[in-house]
C-alpha positions in Angstrom: -67.3 -26.2 -173.8 -65.6 -23.5 -171.9 -62.2 -22.0 -172.9 -59.2 -20.2 -171.5 -58.8 -21.9 -168.1 -55.4 -21.2 -166.4 -53.6 -21.9 -163.2 -53.8 -19.1 -160.6 -50.2 -17.9 -161.2 -50.8 -17.7 -164.9 -47.4 -19.3 -165.4 -46.8 -21.3 -167.4 -49.3 -19.5 -169.6 -50.9 -22.7 -171.0 -54.6 -22.1 -171.7 -56.8 -25.1 -171.1 -60.0 -26.1 -172.8 -62.5 -27.0 -170.2 -65.0 -29.8 -170.8 -67.8 -29.2 -168.3 -69.8 -31.9 -166.7 -73.0 -31.0 -165.0 -74.3 -34.3 -163.6 -72.5 -37.1 -161.7 -74.3 -39.7 -163.7 -72.9 -38.3 -167.0 -69.3 -38.3 -165.8 -68.2 -41.7 -167.1 -69.4 -41.0 -170.6 -68.0 -37.5 -170.4 -64.6 -38.7 -169.4 -64.7 -41.3 -172.2 -65.5 -38.7 -174.9 -62.6 -36.4 -173.8 -60.1 -39.2 -173.7 -61.3 -40.6 -177.0 -60.8 -37.2 -178.6 -57.6 -36.0 -176.9 -55.9 -39.2 -175.5 -55.6 -37.8 -172.0 -57.1 -35.2 -169.6 -57.0 -34.0 -166.0 -59.7 -33.0 -163.5 -59.8 -29.2 -163.0 -61.6 -27.5 -160.1 -61.6 -23.8 -159.5 -58.1 -23.0 -160.8 -56.5 -22.2 -157.4 -53.4 -24.3 -157.9 -50.6 -21.8 -158.7 -48.3 -23.7 -161.1 -48.8 -26.5 -163.6 -50.2 -29.3 -161.5 -53.7 -28.4 -162.5 -52.9 -28.1 -166.2 -53.4 -31.2 -168.5 -50.5 -32.2 -170.7 -53.1 -32.4 -173.5 -54.5 -28.9 -172.7 -57.9 -30.6 -172.3 -59.3 -30.6 -168.8 -62.5 -32.0 -167.2 -64.1 -28.9 -165.7 -65.6 -30.1 -162.4 -66.9 -26.8 -161.1 -70.5 -27.4 -161.9 -70.6 -30.6 -159.7 -71.1 -28.4 -156.7 -74.1 -30.0 -154.8 -74.6 -31.1 -151.3 -75.5 -34.8 -151.4 -76.1 -35.8 -147.8 -75.6 -34.2 -144.4 -75.5 -35.5 -140.9 -75.6 -32.3 -138.9 -75.7 -34.2 -135.6 -72.2 -35.6 -136.2 -70.9 -33.1 -138.7 -70.5 -35.5 -141.6 -71.0 -34.0 -145.0 -71.2 -35.7 -148.4 -70.6 -33.3 -151.3 -69.8 -33.3 -155.0 -66.2 -32.6 -155.6 -66.7 -29.3 -157.4 -68.2 -27.5 -154.4 -65.9 -24.8 -153.0 -64.9 -24.6 -149.4 -66.8 -21.3 -149.2 -70.0 -23.0 -150.2 -69.4 -25.7 -147.6 -68.8 -23.0 -144.9 -72.0 -21.2 -145.9 -74.2 -24.2 -145.0 -72.0 -25.6 -142.2 -71.3 -22.5 -140.0 -74.9 -21.6 -139.2 -75.3 -25.2 -137.9 -72.3 -25.0 -135.7 -69.6 -26.7 -137.8 -66.4 -25.6 -139.5 -63.8 -27.1 -141.8 -61.2 -28.8 -139.6 -58.5 -27.8 -142.1 -58.6 -24.9 -144.5 -55.9 -23.4 -146.8 -55.5 -19.6 -147.4 -58.4 -19.4 -149.9 -62.0 -20.6 -149.5 -62.4 -20.7 -153.3 -60.6 -24.0 -153.7 -62.9 -27.0 -154.4 -63.2 -30.0 -152.2 -61.8 -32.2 -155.0 -58.8 -29.8 -155.2 -58.3 -29.9 -151.4 -58.0 -33.6 -151.6 -55.8 -33.7 -154.7 -53.4 -31.3 -153.1 -53.9 -32.5 -149.5 -54.1 -28.9 -148.4 -53.0 -27.7 -145.0 -53.6 -24.6 -142.9 -52.7 -22.5 -139.9 -53.5 -25.5 -137.6 -51.4 -28.2 -139.1 -49.7 -28.7 -135.7 -53.1 -29.6 -134.2 -55.1 -31.3 -137.0 -52.7 -32.2 -139.8 -53.8 -32.0 -143.4 -57.2 -32.0 -145.1 -56.8 -35.6 -146.1 -57.0 -36.7 -142.4 -60.6 -35.6 -142.3 -61.8 -37.2 -145.5 -63.8 -40.3 -144.6 -64.4 -41.6 -148.1 -64.7 -40.5 -151.7 -65.9 -41.8 -155.1 -63.2 -42.4 -157.7 -63.7 -42.8 -161.4 -60.9 -44.3 -163.5 -61.0 -44.4 -167.3 -62.7 -47.6 -168.6 -63.4 -48.9 -165.1 -66.5 -49.0 -162.8 -66.7 -46.3 -160.2 -65.3 -47.3 -156.8 -65.4 -46.0 -153.2 -62.1 -45.4 -151.5 -61.6 -45.0 -147.7 -59.1 -46.0 -145.0 -60.6 -49.5 -145.1 -61.7 -49.9 -148.7 -59.4 -49.6 -151.8 -56.8 -48.4 -149.4 -53.9 -48.1 -151.9 -55.9 -45.7 -154.1 -57.2 -43.9 -151.0 -53.6 -43.1 -150.0 -52.4 -42.3 -153.5 -55.3 -40.0 -154.3 -54.9 -37.8 -151.2 -52.2 -35.5 -152.4 -52.1 -37.3 -155.7 -52.6 -34.2 -157.8 -55.6 -35.6 -159.6 -53.7 -38.3 -161.4 -55.3 -41.5 -159.9 -58.8 -40.9 -161.2 -61.6 -38.4 -161.0 -62.8 -37.7 -157.4 -66.5 -36.9 -158.0 -67.8 -37.0 -154.4 -66.4 -36.9 -151.0 -67.5 -37.4 -147.4 -65.7 -35.1 -145.0 -65.7 -34.8 -141.2 -66.3 -31.2 -139.9 -65.3 -29.8 -136.5 -67.8 -28.3 -134.0 -67.7 -24.6 -133.2 -69.7 -22.3 -130.9 -69.2 -19.1 -132.9 -67.8 -18.1 -136.3 -65.4 -15.5 -134.8 -61.8 -16.0 -134.0 -60.1 -14.8 -130.8 -56.6 -13.6 -131.7 -53.3 -12.6 -130.1 -51.1 -10.4 -132.3 -47.5 -9.1 -131.8 -44.8 -8.0 -134.1 -41.3 -9.5 -133.8 -37.9 -8.1 -134.7 -36.1 -11.0 -136.4 -36.2 -14.7 -137.2 -35.0 -15.8 -133.7 -37.9 -14.1 -132.1 -40.3 -15.9 -134.5 -39.0 -19.3 -133.4 -39.2 -18.3 -129.7 -42.8 -17.1 -130.1 -43.7 -20.3 -132.1 -42.1 -22.5 -129.4 -44.1 -20.7 -126.7 -47.5 -20.2 -128.3 -48.2 -22.8 -131.0 -49.1 -25.6 -128.6 -51.5 -23.3 -126.7 -53.6 -22.3 -129.8 -55.5 -23.9 -132.6 -54.1 -21.5 -135.3 -50.7 -20.0 -135.7 -49.1 -18.1 -138.5 -46.7 -15.2 -139.2 -46.3 -12.6 -141.9 -42.6 -11.9 -142.8 -41.0 -8.8 -144.2 -38.8 -10.6 -146.8 -36.9 -7.4 -147.7 -35.6 -6.8 -144.2 -31.8 -7.2 -143.9 -29.1 -7.5 -141.2 -30.3 -7.7 -137.6 -33.9 -7.3 -138.9 -33.8 -10.3 -141.2 -37.0 -12.2 -140.7 -38.9 -9.5 -138.8 -42.7 -9.9 -139.0 -46.1 -10.2 -137.3 -47.1 -13.3 -135.3 -50.8 -14.2 -135.0 -52.4 -17.0 -133.1 -56.1 -17.7 -132.8 -58.9 -19.9 -131.5 -62.5 -20.3 -132.3 -64.5 -18.0 -130.0 -66.5 -19.6 -127.2 -69.3 -17.1 -127.5 -70.7 -15.0 -130.4 -72.7 -15.5 -133.5 -72.7 -18.2 -136.1 -72.6 -15.6 -138.8 -71.4 -16.0 -142.3 -71.9 -12.4 -143.2 -69.9 -11.7 -146.4 -67.4 -8.9 -146.5 -67.6 -6.4 -149.3 -65.3 -7.6 -152.1 -63.2 -5.6 -154.4 -61.9 -6.7 -157.8 -58.8 -6.1 -159.8 -60.7 -5.2 -163.0 -57.9 -5.6 -165.6 -54.5 -7.2 -166.0 -51.8 -4.4 -166.3 -49.0 -4.9 -168.9 -46.4 -5.1 -166.1 -46.4 -6.2 -162.4 -47.6 -3.6 -159.9 -45.4 -5.4 -157.3 -41.9 -4.0 -157.2 -39.1 -3.3 -154.7 -40.2 0.3 -154.2 -43.9 -0.5 -153.5 -43.0 -3.5 -151.4 -40.5 -1.7 -149.3 -43.0 1.0 -148.4 -45.8 -1.5 -147.8 -43.7 -3.9 -145.6 -42.3 -1.2 -143.4 -45.7 0.4 -142.9 -47.4 -3.0 -142.3 -44.9 -4.0 -139.7 -45.1 -0.7 -137.8 -48.9 -0.7 -137.8 -48.9 -3.9 -135.7 -48.5 -3.9 -131.9 -45.1 -4.2 -130.2 -46.8 -5.8 -127.2 -49.1 -8.9 -127.4 -52.6 -7.6 -128.1 -55.9 -9.5 -127.9 -58.5 -9.1 -130.6 -61.4 -10.7 -132.3 -61.8 -11.3 -136.0 -64.5 -12.5 -138.3 -63.4 -15.8 -139.9 -63.0 -14.5 -143.4 -60.2 -11.9 -142.8 -58.5 -14.3 -140.4 -58.3 -17.3 -142.8 -58.7 -15.7 -146.2 -57.3 -12.1 -146.3 -56.7 -12.1 -150.0 -60.1 -13.5 -150.9 -61.5 -10.0 -150.4 -59.8 -8.9 -153.6 -61.2 -10.9 -156.5 -58.8 -11.6 -159.3 -55.9 -10.4 -157.2 -53.5 -12.5 -159.3 -53.9 -9.9 -162.1 -51.8 -7.5 -160.0 -48.7 -9.3 -161.2 -49.3 -8.4 -164.8 -49.4 -10.3 -168.0 -46.4 -12.5 -167.3 -48.0 -13.8 -164.1 -46.2 -14.9 -161.0 -44.8 -17.9 -159.2 -45.2 -18.9 -155.6 -42.2 -20.4 -153.8 -43.3 -22.6 -150.9 -40.9 -24.9 -149.1 -40.8 -26.7 -145.9 -37.6 -27.3 -143.9 -37.1 -30.1 -141.3 -37.2 -28.8 -137.7 -33.5 -29.3 -136.9 -32.4 -27.2 -139.9 -35.3 -24.7 -140.1 -33.9 -21.6 -138.4 -30.6 -21.6 -140.2 -32.0 -22.4 -143.6 -34.8 -19.9 -143.3 -32.2 -17.2 -142.5 -30.3 -18.2 -145.7 -33.4 -18.1 -147.8 -34.5 -14.7 -146.5 -31.0 -13.3 -147.0 -30.9 -14.6 -150.6 -34.3 -13.1 -151.4 -33.5 -9.7 -149.9 -30.1 -9.6 -151.7 -31.9 -10.4 -155.0 -34.2 -7.3 -154.3 -37.2 -9.5 -154.6 -40.1 -9.7 -152.2 -43.7 -10.6 -151.6 -46.4 -8.5 -150.0 -47.9 -11.7 -148.4 -45.0 -13.8 -147.2 -46.1 -16.5 -144.8 -44.0 -18.4 -142.3 -45.4 -21.1 -140.1 -44.5 -24.3 -138.2 -45.8 -27.6 -139.4 -46.5 -30.4 -136.9 -45.7 -34.1 -136.8 -49.2 -35.4 -137.5 -48.9 -37.8 -140.4 -51.1 -37.5 -143.5 -52.7 -40.6 -145.0 -51.6 -39.4 -148.4 -48.5 -40.7 -150.2 -47.3 -37.3 -151.5 -48.4 -34.9 -148.8 -46.2 -31.8 -148.6 -45.9 -30.9 -144.9 -43.3 -32.4 -142.6 -42.3 -31.6 -139.1 -40.5 -28.3 -139.5 -41.2 -24.8 -140.9 -42.9 -23.6 -144.1 -42.2 -20.4 -146.0 -44.4 -19.2 -148.9 -43.8 -16.1 -151.0 -45.1 -14.8 -154.4 -42.7 -13.4 -157.0 -43.5 -11.6 -160.3 -42.4 -13.9 -163.1 -39.1 -13.0 -164.8 -36.2 -14.7 -166.5 -33.9 -13.7 -163.6 -36.2 -15.4 -161.1 -36.2 -18.6 -163.1 -32.5 -18.8 -164.0 -30.8 -17.2 -161.0 -33.0 -16.8 -157.9 -34.9 -20.1 -157.8 -31.8 -22.2 -158.4 -30.2 -20.5 -155.4 -33.2 -21.0 -153.2 -33.5 -24.6 -154.4 -29.9 -25.2 -153.4 -30.6 -24.0 -149.8 -33.7 -26.2 -149.5 -32.0 -29.2 -150.9 -29.0 -28.9 -148.6 -31.4 -28.6 -145.6 -33.4 -31.7 -146.5 -36.5 -29.7 -147.4 -39.0 -29.9 -150.3 -41.3 -27.7 -152.4 -45.1 -27.8 -152.6 -46.3 -29.3 -155.9 -49.6 -27.4 -155.7 -47.6 -24.1 -155.9 -44.8 -25.1 -158.1 -43.9 -24.3 -161.8 -40.1 -24.9 -161.8 -39.0 -27.8 -159.6 -36.5 -30.1 -161.2 -37.4 -33.8 -161.6 -34.4 -34.8 -159.5 -35.5 -32.5 -156.6 -39.0 -33.8 -156.8 -38.1 -37.5 -156.8 -35.6 -37.0 -154.0 -38.2 -35.2 -151.8 -41.1 -37.4 -152.6 -39.8 -41.0 -152.8 -43.3 -42.4 -152.9 -43.7 -41.0 -156.4 -43.1 -44.5 -157.9 -46.2 -45.8 -156.0 -48.3 -43.0 -157.3 -47.1 -43.6 -160.8 -47.9 -47.3 -160.6 -51.5 -46.3 -159.6 -51.9 -43.4 -161.9 -54.8 -43.6 -164.3 -53.1 -43.8 -167.8 -55.7 -41.5 -169.2 -54.7 -38.7 -166.8 -51.5 -36.6 -167.2 -50.6 -33.1 -166.0 -47.9 -30.8 -167.2 -46.3 -31.0 -163.8 -46.1 -34.8 -163.8 -44.7 -34.9 -167.3 -42.1 -32.3 -166.3 -40.9 -33.9 -163.0 -40.8 -37.5 -164.5 -39.0 -36.5 -167.7 
């Protein structure tokens, strides 16, 4: 038995006892033992969910990380069948040299395939390919006290839809078949330009998103006045020539957790100003290896320790298109006025490609994601103000990143929650689900 598993944000600080399963054949008996001893549990992958959606209400999780094997591969058609504990990095390591890539990837390659399904992750190309769930062909699902079943768009369809984005509550996904996308090279051809304010971001997005596979922007969330929303806009496409190289970058590690957060207004102000000025004022073409383009923070192992012992919370929302520019301006002004900020604040447009999942987060509109050191002021003053803006604009928060959303806001934003609850495995319960249904 492993101990001391946490969410990535380390808030709430609720250590989990991990019950590790090594072989797929042992999983039914393994689940039965944990439920017999603790009444309920929850599957836990690699701990990359930020809030409490990956934390079991009982504190006893099924540690799936050892189920990390490649089961079957059709390299002619890019179909891969894998155990659910395999990480996206491990998938890419075998797929890229054969000319295939993940059609959708989040901002970390250290999430597991099971976690990517449970949170229906999205990436920089949501406007082109939608969410991860659209590329899942089938998966195996184990529900407590029942025989294992296979779910797909044509078999056990209700559970297929509820499990994609279902936060691990419908059963244990233990294997999945995913469709990869073909590539000619592992490098990304990019265009980069800085912009002066939020209006310029939306103008660039309107012009460039439809022309490129990937699109994302970094935002200086401390900028005020005429500079509110200034940032750096990056679009990219898979290169048409080059190598199919998976060469790993040198990685650094945050060796210890400091007593207090190293992220503060002074350090952020200097960093944000320098980062913005280092990027070109005119559109500049470039080429990037895939890792720094998709996963900039993965180079720093244990980067979450930077926020100190109290941890941090990420605030990620999506605002419908018609209200996005005005609401994003309000959000950024509120954040700047509070003197808070994030050294990696991400702004991007989401497309209108519908997910097969019931509780998928993206909607047609604009998404903003920021990290904040945990504090009482954040919880009691700042987040309620941000939530008010999101609520009034018809937006919603991302459960995979959340540790504070009210039950009323969750149920308003995700009306299909009742369908998920009706299909939830009674033996599975997270702290998040208990909180938002209380």
